[in-house]
PQR file with spaces between the fields and no chain letter, atoms N, CA, C, O and H, PARSE charges and radii, in Angstrom:
ATOM       1  N    MET     1       0.578   -1.576    0.002 -0.4000 1.5000
ATOM       2  CA   MET     1       0.074   -0.289   -0.009 -0.0000 2.0000
ATOM       3  C    MET     1       1.053    1.341    0.040  0.5500 1.7000
ATOM       4  O    MET     1       0.848    2.402   -0.549 -0.5500 1.4000
ATOM       5  N    GLU     2       1.991    0.979    0.882 -0.4000 1.5000
ATOM       6  CA   GLU     2       2.969    2.416    0.465 -0.0000 2.0000
ATOM       7  C    GLU     2       3.327    2.658   -0.919  0.5500 1.7000
ATOM       8  O    GLU     2       3.458    3.772   -1.426 -0.5500 1.4000
ATOM       9  H    GLU     2       2.157    0.117    1.361  0.4000 1.0000
ATOM      10  N    LYS     3       3.466    1.615   -1.458 -0.4000 1.5000
ATOM      11  CA   LYS     3       4.436    2.212   -3.012 -0.0000 2.0000
ATOM      12  C    LYS     3       3.195    2.572   -4.065  0.5500 1.7000
ATOM      13  O    LYS     3       3.537    3.194   -5.071 -0.5500 1.4000
ATOM      14  H    LYS     3       3.360    0.710   -1.046  0.4000 1.0000
ATOM      15  N    ALA     4       1.745    2.227   -3.919 -0.4000 1.5000
ATOM      16  CA   ALA     4       1.195    2.754   -4.263 -0.0000 2.0000
ATOM      17  C    ALA     4       0.609    4.782   -3.589  0.5500 1.7000
ATOM      18  O    ALA     4       0.439    5.828   -4.216 -0.5500 1.4000
ATOM      19  H    ALA     4       1.468    1.723   -3.101  0.4000 1.0000
ATOM      20  N    GLY     5       0.528    4.528   -2.531 -0.4000 1.5000
ATOM      21  CA   GLY     5       0.686    5.869   -1.762 -0.0000 2.0000
ATOM      22  C    GLY     5       1.818    6.964   -2.568  0.5500 1.7000
ATOM      23  O    GLY     5       1.593    8.118   -2.933 -0.5500 1.4000
ATOM      24  H    GLY     5       0.666    3.678   -2.022  0.4000 1.0000
ATOM      25  N    TYR     6       2.850    6.320   -2.673 -0.4000 1.5000
ATOM      26  CA   TYR     6       3.965    7.004   -3.605 -0.0000 2.0000
ATOM      27  C    TYR     6       3.880    7.381   -4.614  0.5500 1.7000
ATOM      28  O    TYR     6       4.160    8.481   -5.092 -0.5500 1.4000
ATOM      29  H    TYR     6       3.033    5.382   -2.376  0.4000 1.0000
ATOM      30  N    CYS     7       3.406    6.329   -5.119 -0.4000 1.5000
ATOM      31  CA   CYS     7       3.422    6.434   -6.931 -0.0000 2.0000
ATOM      32  C    CYS     7       2.228    7.632   -6.906  0.5500 1.7000
ATOM      33  O    CYS     7       2.420    8.697   -7.492 -0.5500 1.4000
ATOM      34  H    CYS     7       3.178    5.436   -4.731  0.4000 1.0000
ATOM      35  N    ILE     8       1.405    7.450   -6.422 -0.4000 1.5000
ATOM      36  CA   ILE     8       0.179    8.632   -6.345 -0.0000 2.0000
ATOM      37  C    ILE     8       0.353    9.782   -5.767  0.5500 1.7000
ATOM      38  O    ILE     8      -0.560   10.607   -5.782 -0.5500 1.4000
ATOM      39  H    ILE     8       1.249    6.584   -5.946  0.4000 1.0000
ATOM      40  N    LEU     9       1.714   10.077   -5.074 -0.4000 1.5000
ATOM      41  CA   LEU     9       2.491   11.756   -5.075 -0.0000 2.0000
ATOM      42  C    LEU     9       2.883   12.027   -5.407  0.5500 1.7000
ATOM      43  O    LEU     9       2.942   13.248   -5.259 -0.5500 1.4000
ATOM      44  H    LEU     9       2.456    9.407   -5.061  0.4000 1.0000
ATOM      45  N    ILE    10       4.231   11.101   -6.861 -0.4000 1.5000
ATOM      46  CA   ILE    10       4.862   11.456   -7.322 -0.0000 2.0000
ATOM      47  C    ILE    10       4.052   11.977   -8.846  0.5500 1.7000
ATOM      48  O    ILE    10       4.305   13.046   -9.402 -0.5500 1.4000
ATOM      49  H    ILE    10       4.184   10.109   -6.981  0.4000 1.0000
ATOM      50  N    LEU    11       3.052   10.965   -9.340 -0.4000 1.5000
ATOM      51  CA   LEU    11       2.234   11.652  -10.210 -0.0000 2.0000
ATOM      52  C    LEU    11       1.218   12.764   -9.757  0.5500 1.7000
ATOM      53  O    LEU    11       0.663   13.475  -10.595 -0.5500 1.4000
ATOM      54  H    LEU    11       2.847   10.097   -8.888  0.4000 1.0000
ATOM      55  N    ALA    12       1.038   12.867   -8.689 -0.4000 1.5000
ATOM      56  CA   ALA    12       0.181   14.495   -8.340 -0.0000 2.0000
ATOM      57  C    ALA    12       1.203   15.382   -8.470  0.5500 1.7000
ATOM      58  O    ALA    12       1.108   16.407   -9.145 -0.5500 1.4000
ATOM      59  H    ALA    12       1.488   12.290   -8.009  0.4000 1.0000
ATOM      60  N    THR    13       2.422   14.975   -7.714 -0.4000 1.5000
ATOM      61  CA   THR    13       3.793   16.435   -8.590 -0.0000 2.0000
ATOM      62  C    THR    13       4.062   16.528   -9.296  0.5500 1.7000
ATOM      63  O    THR    13       4.736   17.521   -9.572 -0.5500 1.4000
ATOM      64  H    THR    13       2.499   14.142   -7.165  0.4000 1.0000
ATOM      65  N    ILE    14       3.747   15.497  -10.282 -0.4000 1.5000
ATOM      66  CA   ILE    14       4.255   15.923  -12.094 -0.0000 2.0000
ATOM      67  C    ILE    14       3.299   16.336  -12.597  0.5500 1.7000
ATOM      68  O    ILE    14       3.501   17.099  -13.542 -0.5500 1.4000
ATOM      69  H    ILE    14       3.199   14.691  -10.057  0.4000 1.0000
ATOM      70  N    ALA    15       2.053   16.083  -12.272 -0.4000 1.5000
ATOM      71  CA   ALA    15       0.440   16.705  -12.796 -0.0000 2.0000
ATOM      72  C    ALA    15       0.438   18.623  -12.424  0.5500 1.7000
ATOM      73  O    ALA    15       0.003   19.551  -13.107 -0.5500 1.4000
ATOM      74  H    ALA    15       1.889   15.464  -11.504  0.4000 1.0000
ATOM      75  N    TRP    16       1.126   18.617  -11.060 -0.4000 1.5000
ATOM      76  CA   TRP    16       1.026   20.194  -10.357 -0.0000 2.0000
ATOM      77  C    TRP    16       1.947   20.841  -11.653  0.5500 1.7000
ATOM      78  O    TRP    16       1.637   21.665  -12.514 -0.5500 1.4000
ATOM      79  H    TRP    16       1.480   17.863  -10.505  0.4000 1.0000
ATOM      80  N    ILE    17       3.492   19.936  -11.344 -0.4000 1.5000
ATOM      81  CA   ILE    17       4.406   21.284  -12.318 -0.0000 2.0000
ATOM      82  C    ILE    17       3.969   21.025  -13.836  0.5500 1.7000
ATOM      83  O    ILE    17       4.411   21.972  -14.487 -0.5500 1.4000
ATOM      84  H    ILE    17       3.745   19.267  -10.645  0.4000 1.0000
ATOM      85  N    ILE    18       3.432   20.327  -14.487 -0.4000 1.5000
ATOM      86  CA   ILE    18       2.589   20.187  -15.527 -0.0000 2.0000
ATOM      87  C    ILE    18       2.142   21.857  -15.621  0.5500 1.7000
ATOM      88  O    ILE    18       2.659   22.855  -16.122 -0.5500 1.4000
ATOM      89  H    ILE    18       3.073   19.559  -13.957  0.4000 1.0000
ATOM      90  N    ALA    19       1.026   21.605  -14.937 -0.4000 1.5000
ATOM      91  CA   ALA    19      -0.038   22.368  -14.620 -0.0000 2.0000
ATOM      92  C    ALA    19       0.607   23.694  -14.342  0.5500 1.7000
ATOM      93  O    ALA    19       0.634   24.232  -15.449 -0.5500 1.4000
ATOM      94  H    ALA    19       0.606   20.794  -14.530  0.4000 1.0000
ATOM      95  N    GLY    20       0.909   24.159  -13.849 -0.4000 1.5000
ATOM      96  CA   GLY    20       2.029   25.368  -13.475 -0.0000 2.0000
ATOM      97  C    GLY    20       2.640   25.434  -15.073  0.5500 1.7000
ATOM      98  O    GLY    20       2.581   26.530  -15.630 -0.5500 1.4000
ATOM      99  H    GLY    20       0.887   23.722  -12.950  0.4000 1.0000
ATOM     100  N    ILE    21       3.027   24.671  -15.565 -0.4000 1.5000
ATOM     101  CA   ILE    21       3.632   25.339  -17.186 -0.0000 2.0000
ATOM     102  C    ILE    21       2.672   25.542  -17.838  0.5500 1.7000
ATOM     103  O    ILE    21       2.749   26.599  -18.464 -0.5500 1.4000
ATOM     104  H    ILE    21       3.075   23.781  -15.113  0.4000 1.0000
ATOM     105  N    CYS    22       1.229   24.657  -18.065 -0.4000 1.5000
ATOM     106  CA   CYS    22       0.960   25.107  -19.026 -0.0000 2.0000
ATOM     107  C    CYS    22      -0.223   26.535  -18.475  0.5500 1.7000
ATOM     108  O    CYS    22      -1.160   27.007  -19.120 -0.5500 1.4000
ATOM     109  H    CYS    22       1.166   23.799  -17.556  0.4000 1.0000
ATOM     110  N    GLY    23       0.230   26.891  -17.203 -0.4000 1.5000
ATOM     111  CA   GLY    23      -1.064   27.993  -16.745 -0.0000 2.0000
ATOM     112  C    GLY    23       0.185   29.224  -16.976  0.5500 1.7000
ATOM     113  O    GLY    23      -0.078   30.390  -16.681 -0.5500 1.4000
ATOM     114  H    GLY    23       0.990   26.507  -16.679  0.4000 1.0000
ATOM     115  N    MET    24       1.372   28.893  -17.455 -0.4000 1.5000
ATOM     116  CA   MET    24       2.214   30.211  -17.952 -0.0000 2.0000
ATOM     117  C    MET    24       1.657   30.371  -19.481  0.5500 1.7000
ATOM     118  O    MET    24       2.005   31.336  -20.162 -0.5500 1.4000
ATOM     119  H    MET    24       1.586   27.946  -17.695  0.4000 1.0000
ATOM     120  N    PHE    25       1.028   29.658  -19.834 -0.4000 1.5000
ATOM     121  CA   PHE    25       0.988   29.673  -21.566 -0.0000 2.0000
ATOM     122  C    PHE    25      -0.341   29.849  -21.951  0.5500 1.7000
ATOM     123  O    PHE    25      -0.791   29.984  -23.089 -0.5500 1.4000
ATOM     124  H    PHE    25       0.746   28.874  -19.280  0.4000 1.0000
ATOM     125  N    GLN    26      -1.081   29.828  -20.579 -0.4000 1.5000
ATOM     126  CA   GLN    26      -3.059   30.096  -20.799 -0.0000 2.0000
ATOM     127  C    GLN    26      -3.204   30.938  -21.761  0.5500 1.7000
ATOM     128  O    GLN    26      -3.649   30.616  -22.862 -0.5500 1.4000
ATOM     129  H    GLN    26      -0.715   29.718  -19.654  0.4000 1.0000
ATOM     130  N    ASN    27      -2.746   32.418  -21.356 -0.4000 1.5000
ATOM     131  CA   ASN    27      -3.291   33.233  -22.088 -0.0000 2.0000
ATOM     132  C    ASN    27      -3.153   32.955  -23.809  0.5500 1.7000
ATOM     133  O    ASN    27      -3.979   33.295  -24.656 -0.5500 1.4000
ATOM     134  H    ASN    27      -2.385   32.679  -20.461  0.4000 1.0000
ATOM     135  N    VAL    28      -1.718   32.157  -24.062 -0.4000 1.5000
ATOM     136  CA   VAL    28      -1.653   32.548  -25.310 -0.0000 2.0000
ATOM     137  C    VAL    28      -2.724   31.206  -26.102  0.5500 1.7000
ATOM     138  O    VAL    28      -3.254   31.429  -27.190 -0.5500 1.4000
ATOM     139  H    VAL    28      -1.047   31.880  -23.373  0.4000 1.0000
ATOM     140  N    TRP    29      -2.906   29.909  -25.397 -0.4000 1.5000
ATOM     141  CA   TRP    29      -3.981   29.435  -25.893 -0.0000 2.0000
ATOM     142  C    TRP    29      -5.195   29.464  -26.038  0.5500 1.7000
ATOM     143  O    TRP    29      -5.977   29.007  -26.871 -0.5500 1.4000
ATOM     144  H    TRP    29      -2.475   29.729  -24.513  0.4000 1.0000
ATOM     145  N    ILE    30      -5.326   30.418  -24.580 -0.4000 1.5000
ATOM     146  CA   ILE    30      -6.991   31.181  -24.924 -0.0000 2.0000
ATOM     147  C    ILE    30      -6.940   31.858  -26.166  0.5500 1.7000
ATOM     148  O    ILE    30      -7.566   31.619  -27.199 -0.5500 1.4000
ATOM     149  H    ILE    30      -4.691   30.790  -23.903  0.4000 1.0000
ATOM     150  N    GLY    31      -6.118   32.726  -25.923 -0.4000 1.5000
ATOM     151  CA   GLY    31      -6.174   33.615  -27.969 -0.0000 2.0000
ATOM     152  C    GLY    31      -6.007   33.058  -29.045  0.5500 1.7000
ATOM     153  O    GLY    31      -6.312   33.588  -30.113 -0.5500 1.4000
ATOM     154  H    GLY    31      -5.610   32.921  -25.084  0.4000 1.0000
ATOM     155  N    ILE    32      -5.510   31.926  -28.941 -0.4000 1.5000
ATOM     156  CA   ILE    32      -5.455   30.968  -30.480 -0.0000 2.0000
ATOM     157  C    ILE    32      -6.664   30.085  -30.324  0.5500 1.7000
ATOM     158  O    ILE    32      -6.997   29.537  -31.375 -0.5500 1.4000
ATOM     159  H    ILE    32      -5.262   31.494  -28.073  0.4000 1.0000
ATOM     160  N    ILE    33      -7.368   29.824  -29.319 -0.4000 1.5000
ATOM     161  CA   ILE    33      -8.755   28.852  -28.927 -0.0000 2.0000
ATOM     162  C    ILE    33      -9.798   29.964  -29.977  0.5500 1.7000
ATOM     163  O    ILE    33     -10.490   29.779  -30.978 -0.5500 1.4000
ATOM     164  H    ILE    33      -7.098   30.269  -28.465  0.4000 1.0000
ATOM     165  N    TRP    34      -9.486   31.060  -29.193 -0.4000 1.5000
ATOM     166  CA   TRP    34     -10.682   32.163  -29.714 -0.0000 2.0000
ATOM     167  C    TRP    34     -10.903   32.820  -30.694  0.5500 1.7000
ATOM     168  O    TRP    34     -11.986   33.243  -31.100 -0.5500 1.4000
ATOM     169  H    TRP    34      -8.923   31.211  -28.380  0.4000 1.0000
ATOM     170  N    VAL    35      -9.497   32.982  -31.283 -0.4000 1.5000
ATOM     171  CA   VAL    35      -9.376   33.079  -32.796 -0.0000 2.0000
ATOM     172  C    VAL    35      -9.943   32.327  -33.890  0.5500 1.7000
ATOM     173  O    VAL    35     -10.585   32.735  -34.858 -0.5500 1.4000
ATOM     174  H    VAL    35      -8.617   32.638  -30.954  0.4000 1.0000
ATOM     175  N    HIS    36      -9.605   31.198  -33.578 -0.4000 1.5000
ATOM     176  CA   HIS    36      -9.854   30.025  -34.469 -0.0000 2.0000
ATOM     177  C    HIS    36     -11.346   29.616  -34.459  0.5500 1.7000
ATOM     178  O    HIS    36     -11.928   29.317  -35.501 -0.5500 1.4000
ATOM     179  H    HIS    36      -9.084   30.867  -32.791  0.4000 1.0000
ATOM     180  N    HIS    37     -12.074   29.613  -32.989 -0.4000 1.5000
ATOM     181  CA   HIS    37     -13.175   30.025  -32.768 -0.0000 2.0000
ATOM     182  C    HIS    37     -14.251   30.638  -33.945  0.5500 1.7000
ATOM     183  O    HIS    37     -15.210   30.219  -34.594 -0.5500 1.4000
ATOM     184  H    HIS    37     -11.601   29.856  -32.142  0.4000 1.0000
ATOM     185  N    ASN    38     -13.536   31.797  -33.811 -0.4000 1.5000
ATOM     186  CA   ASN    38     -14.200   33.408  -34.196 -0.0000 2.0000
ATOM     187  C    ASN    38     -14.421   32.890  -35.898  0.5500 1.7000
ATOM     188  O    ASN    38     -15.478   32.971  -36.524 -0.5500 1.4000
ATOM     189  H    ASN    38     -12.757   32.138  -33.284  0.4000 1.0000
ATOM     190  N    TRP    39     -12.791   32.217  -36.535 -0.4000 1.5000
ATOM     191  CA   TRP    39     -12.568   32.259  -37.413 -0.0000 2.0000
ATOM     192  C    TRP    39     -13.796   31.341  -38.255  0.5500 1.7000
ATOM     193  O    TRP    39     -14.459   31.654  -39.243 -0.5500 1.4000
ATOM     194  H    TRP    39     -11.932   32.151  -36.026  0.4000 1.0000
ATOM     195  N    ILE    40     -13.797   30.154  -37.472 -0.4000 1.5000
ATOM     196  CA   ILE    40     -14.944   29.626  -37.991 -0.0000 2.0000
ATOM     197  C    ILE    40     -16.563   29.810  -37.750  0.5500 1.7000
ATOM     198  O    ILE    40     -17.517   29.251  -38.290 -0.5500 1.4000
ATOM     199  H    ILE    40     -13.258   29.899  -36.668  0.4000 1.0000
ATOM     200  N    ALA    41     -16.504   30.641  -36.900 -0.4000 1.5000
ATOM     201  CA   ALA    41     -18.044   31.141  -36.201 -0.0000 2.0000
ATOM     202  C    ALA    41     -18.322   32.862  -37.556  0.5500 1.7000
ATOM     203  O    ALA    41     -19.287   33.540  -37.909 -0.5500 1.4000
ATOM     204  H    ALA    41     -15.728   31.094  -36.461  0.4000 1.0000
ATOM     205  N    GLY    42     -17.416   32.848  -37.737 -0.4000 1.5000
ATOM     206  CA   GLY    42     -17.629   34.005  -38.190 -0.0000 2.0000
ATOM     207  C    GLY    42     -17.664   35.499  -38.099  0.5500 1.7000
ATOM     208  O    GLY    42     -17.548   36.561  -38.711 -0.5500 1.4000
ATOM     209  H    GLY    42     -16.631   32.297  -37.450  0.4000 1.0000
ATOM     210  N    THR    43     -17.939   34.805  -36.734 -0.4000 1.5000
ATOM     211  CA   THR    43     -18.463   36.438  -36.111 -0.0000 2.0000
ATOM     212  C    THR    43     -17.842   36.528  -34.505  0.5500 1.7000
ATOM     213  O    THR    43     -17.545   35.472  -33.946 -0.5500 1.4000
ATOM     214  H    THR    43     -18.033   33.942  -36.237  0.4000 1.0000
ATOM     215  N    TYR    44     -17.687   37.650  -33.898 -0.4000 1.5000
ATOM     216  CA   TYR    44     -16.884   38.209  -32.759 -0.0000 2.0000
ATOM     217  C    TYR    44     -18.062   37.894  -31.735  0.5500 1.7000
ATOM     218  O    TYR    44     -19.142   38.430  -31.983 -0.5500 1.4000
ATOM     219  H    TYR    44     -17.928   38.507  -34.352  0.4000 1.0000
ATOM     220  N    THR    45     -17.963   37.052  -30.570 -0.4000 1.5000
ATOM     221  CA   THR    45     -18.663   36.962  -29.458 -0.0000 2.0000
ATOM     222  C    THR    45     -18.200   37.895  -28.109  0.5500 1.7000
ATOM     223  O    THR    45     -17.069   38.237  -27.761 -0.5500 1.4000
ATOM     224  H    THR    45     -17.085   36.617  -30.369  0.4000 1.0000
ATOM     225  N    ARG    46     -19.158   38.094  -27.663 -0.4000 1.5000
ATOM     226  CA   ARG    46     -18.862   38.570  -26.135 -0.0000 2.0000
ATOM     227  C    ARG    46     -17.486   38.009  -25.626  0.5500 1.7000
ATOM     228  O    ARG    46     -16.586   38.849  -25.595 -0.5500 1.4000
ATOM     229  H    ARG    46     -20.076   37.817  -27.945  0.4000 1.0000
ATOM     230  N    LYS    47     -17.281   37.204  -25.369 -0.4000 1.5000
ATOM     231  CA   LYS    47     -16.152   36.377  -24.429 -0.0000 2.0000
ATOM     232  C    LYS    47     -14.988   36.905  -25.659  0.5500 1.7000
ATOM     233  O    LYS    47     -14.234   37.470  -24.866 -0.5500 1.4000
ATOM     234  H    LYS    47     -18.012   36.522  -25.394  0.4000 1.0000
ATOM     235  N    LYS    48     -14.473   37.069  -26.703 -0.4000 1.5000
ATOM     236  CA   LYS    48     -13.836   37.522  -27.462 -0.0000 2.0000
ATOM     237  C    LYS    48     -13.459   39.046  -26.956  0.5500 1.7000
ATOM     238  O    LYS    48     -12.391   39.566  -26.632 -0.5500 1.4000
ATOM     239  H    LYS    48     -15.085   36.610  -27.347  0.4000 1.0000
ATOM     240  N    GLU    49     -14.540   39.429  -27.018 -0.4000 1.5000
ATOM     241  CA   GLU    49     -14.313   41.231  -26.456 -0.0000 2.0000
ATOM     242  C    GLU    49     -13.840   40.788  -24.962  0.5500 1.7000
ATOM     243  O    GLU    49     -12.928   41.304  -24.316 -0.5500 1.4000
ATOM     244  H    GLU    49     -15.408   39.007  -27.281  0.4000 1.0000
ATOM     245  N    PHE    50     -14.434   40.021  -24.685 -0.4000 1.5000
ATOM     246  CA   PHE    50     -13.609   40.015  -22.707 -0.0000 2.0000
ATOM     247  C    PHE    50     -12.057   39.870  -22.721  0.5500 1.7000
ATOM     248  O    PHE    50     -11.271   40.597  -22.115 -0.5500 1.4000
ATOM     249  H    PHE    50     -15.175   39.602  -25.210  0.4000 1.0000
ATOM     250  N    PHE    51     -11.692   38.603  -23.668 -0.4000 1.5000
ATOM     251  CA   PHE    51     -10.878   38.319  -23.733 -0.0000 2.0000
ATOM     252  C    PHE    51      -9.782   39.515  -23.834  0.5500 1.7000
ATOM     253  O    PHE    51      -8.798   39.755  -23.134 -0.5500 1.4000
ATOM     254  H    PHE    51     -12.331   38.012  -24.161  0.4000 1.0000
ATOM     255  N    ASN    52     -10.340   40.192  -25.003 -0.4000 1.5000
ATOM     256  CA   ASN    52      -9.260   41.501  -25.317 -0.0000 2.0000
ATOM     257  C    ASN    52      -9.490   42.479  -24.441  0.5500 1.7000
ATOM     258  O    ASN    52      -8.591   43.318  -24.505 -0.5500 1.4000
ATOM     259  H    ASN    52     -11.139   39.997  -25.571  0.4000 1.0000
ATOM     260  N    HIS    53     -10.365   42.751  -23.592 -0.4000 1.5000
ATOM     261  CA   HIS    53     -10.509   43.433  -22.423 -0.0000 2.0000
ATOM     262  C    HIS    53      -9.557   43.373  -21.271  0.5500 1.7000
ATOM     263  O    HIS    53      -8.933   44.229  -20.645 -0.5500 1.4000
ATOM     264  H    HIS    53     -11.095   42.070  -23.540  0.4000 1.0000
ATOM     265  N    GLY    54      -9.674   41.859  -21.193 -0.4000 1.5000
ATOM     266  CA   GLY    54      -8.466   41.273  -19.936 -0.0000 2.0000
ATOM     267  C    GLY    54      -7.421   41.460  -20.368  0.5500 1.7000
ATOM     268  O    GLY    54      -6.605   42.119  -19.724 -0.5500 1.4000
ATOM     269  H    GLY    54     -10.181   41.163  -21.702  0.4000 1.0000
ATOM     270  N    CYS    55      -7.131   40.949  -21.564 -0.4000 1.5000
ATOM     271  CA   CYS    55      -5.122   41.298  -21.985 -0.0000 2.0000
ATOM     272  C    CYS    55      -4.791   42.941  -21.904  0.5500 1.7000
ATOM     273  O    CYS    55      -3.802   43.525  -21.460 -0.5500 1.4000
ATOM     274  H    CYS    55      -7.793   40.414  -22.087  0.4000 1.0000
ATOM     275  N    THR    56      -6.119   43.484  -22.562 -0.4000 1.5000
ATOM     276  CA   THR    56      -5.608   45.202  -22.470 -0.0000 2.0000
ATOM     277  C    THR    56      -5.099   45.636  -20.671  0.5500 1.7000
ATOM     278  O    THR    56      -3.939   45.835  -20.312 -0.5500 1.4000
ATOM     279  H    THR    56      -6.923   43.010  -22.923  0.4000 1.0000
ATOM     280  N    GLN    57      -6.295   45.691  -19.811 -0.4000 1.5000
ATOM     281  CA   GLN    57      -5.930   45.451  -18.487 -0.0000 2.0000
ATOM     282  C    GLN    57      -4.468   44.872  -17.918  0.5500 1.7000
ATOM     283  O    GLN    57      -3.681   45.529  -17.236 -0.5500 1.4000
ATOM     284  H    GLN    57      -7.238   45.529  -20.103  0.4000 1.0000
ATOM     285  N    LEU    58      -4.307   43.630  -18.311 -0.4000 1.5000
ATOM     286  CA   LEU    58      -3.124   42.845  -18.339 -0.0000 2.0000
ATOM     287  C    LEU    58      -1.889   43.696  -18.705  0.5500 1.7000
ATOM     288  O    LEU    58      -0.831   43.671  -18.076 -0.5500 1.4000
ATOM     289  H    LEU    58      -4.946   43.096  -18.864  0.4000 1.0000
ATOM     290  N    ASN    59      -2.142   44.445  -19.786 -0.4000 1.5000
ATOM     291  CA   ASN    59      -0.921   44.713  -20.445 -0.0000 2.0000
ATOM     292  C    ASN    59      -0.196   46.501  -19.840  0.5500 1.7000
ATOM     293  O    ASN    59       0.961   46.855  -20.069 -0.5500 1.4000
ATOM     294  H    ASN    59      -3.002   44.465  -20.296  0.4000 1.0000
ATOM     295  N    ASN    60      -1.006   47.162  -19.246 -0.4000 1.5000
ATOM     296  CA   ASN    60      -1.170   48.315  -18.922 -0.0000 2.0000
ATOM     297  C    ASN    60      -1.149   48.449  -17.401  0.5500 1.7000
ATOM     298  O    ASN    60      -1.300   49.552  -16.876 -0.5500 1.4000
ATOM     299  H    ASN    60      -1.946   46.875  -19.061  0.4000 1.0000
């Protein structure tokens, strides 16, 4: 049972690190996803406007 516990702990730690790395690129990925979504839909959604507004706030 102890081995299983250590394996779970190690896997959780690795997942935590990967999630942290993903978090650093989250804004870039969201931007790509929304641009792609808008290209398919042919419209700009309120979420796209919200994302742009959020980026403007972050940049300032």
